[in-house]
C-alpha positions as CSV (number, residue, x, y, z in Angstrom):
1,M,29.7,164.0,64.1
2,A,29.0,160.0,62.5
3,F,26.4,162.1,59.9
4,M,29.1,164.5,58.8
5,M,31.8,161.2,57.6
6,V,28.1,159.4,56.1
7,V,28.1,162.3,54.1
8,T,31.3,162.7,53.3
9,I,32.5,159.2,52.5
10,S,29.3,158.8,50.6
11,S,29.9,162.1,48.4
12,L,33.6,161.1,47.8
13,V,32.9,158.2,46.9
14,I,29.8,159.0,44.6
15,T,32.8,161.3,43.2
16,V,35.1,158.1,42.2
17,V,32.4,155.8,40.7
18,N,31.7,158.7,38.5
19,Q,35.1,159.6,36.6
20,I,35.3,156.2,36.7
21,K,32.5,156.0,34.6
22,I,34.1,158.9,32.4
23,I,37.7,157.6,32.6
24,L,36.2,154.2,31.2
25,N,34.3,156.0,28.7
26,G,37.1,157.4,26.4
27,K,36.2,160.7,27.1
28,A,38.7,161.5,29.9
29,D,41.9,164.0,30.0
30,W,43.6,164.7,32.9
31,G,41.0,165.6,35.3
32,P,39.1,163.0,36.0
33,Y,42.3,160.6,36.6
34,A,43.3,163.3,39.8
35,Q,39.7,163.4,40.5
36,T,39.7,159.9,40.9
37,F,43.2,160.1,42.3
38,F,42.6,162.0,45.6
39,G,39.4,160.9,46.0
40,V,40.8,157.7,46.7
41,L,43.5,158.8,49.2
42,L,40.7,161.5,50.3
43,V,38.6,158.2,51.1
44,V,41.4,156.0,53.0
45,L,42.6,159.0,54.9
46,S,39.0,159.5,56.0
47,L,38.7,156.2,57.0
48,V,42.3,155.9,59.0
49,L,40.6,159.3,60.9
50,L,37.3,157.2,61.5
51,Y,39.2,154.8,62.6
52,E,41.6,156.4,65.1
53,G,38.5,158.9,66.5
54,I,36.2,155.8,67.3
55,I,39.7,154.5,69.3
56,T,39.8,157.6,71.2
57,L,36.2,158.2,71.4
58,L,35.8,154.5,73.1
59,G,38.9,155.4,75.3
60,K,41.5,152.9,74.6
61,N,45.3,154.2,74.9
62,K,43.5,156.7,77.2
63,K,46.6,158.7,78.2
64,E,46.7,161.2,81.8
65,T,47.3,164.4,81.0
66,K,47.5,166.9,83.9
67,I,47.2,170.9,83.2
68,I,49.6,171.9,85.6
69,D,50.1,176.0,86.5
70,S,53.1,177.7,85.6
71,K,53.9,178.1,89.8
72,D,53.3,174.3,90.1
73,K,55.5,173.7,87.3
74,I,58.5,175.2,88.7
75,E,57.8,173.4,92.6
76,I,57.4,170.0,90.4
77,N,61.0,171.0,89.0
78,K,62.1,171.6,92.7
79,T,61.1,169.2,94.2
80,E,62.4,166.3,91.1
81,E,66.1,168.4,91.5
82,E,65.9,168.3,95.5
83,S,64.8,164.7,94.4
84,K,67.5,163.4,92.1
85,P,71.1,162.8,94.9
86,E,68.6,161.5,97.6
87,Q,67.9,158.3,94.8
88,E,71.0,159.0,93.5
89,V,72.0,158.0,97.5
90,A,69.5,155.0,97.5
91,I,70.5,154.0,94.6
92,L,74.4,153.6,95.5
93,K,73.1,152.6,98.9
94,K,71.8,149.0,97.3
95,E,74.5,148.2,95.1
């Protein structure tokens, strides 16, 4: 994954630099401008995704996910519905 990110970002940077050289030489129509714009946009977006990927791999913002079968989900929903009146009664008793 790291190799692919390095290769992709370096290729985009080389393309952007080459297009900027063409623009500065005055030999540019709309093509180099568009390639430069999209190249810079892709570099920024890839760096954002790289940052988010590193944060995810390091385990920060780790969320607990559970895979639940449909049968278990039905049982959980039933227990939640059954416990709601008890919770309301408990709240009323505390007040």
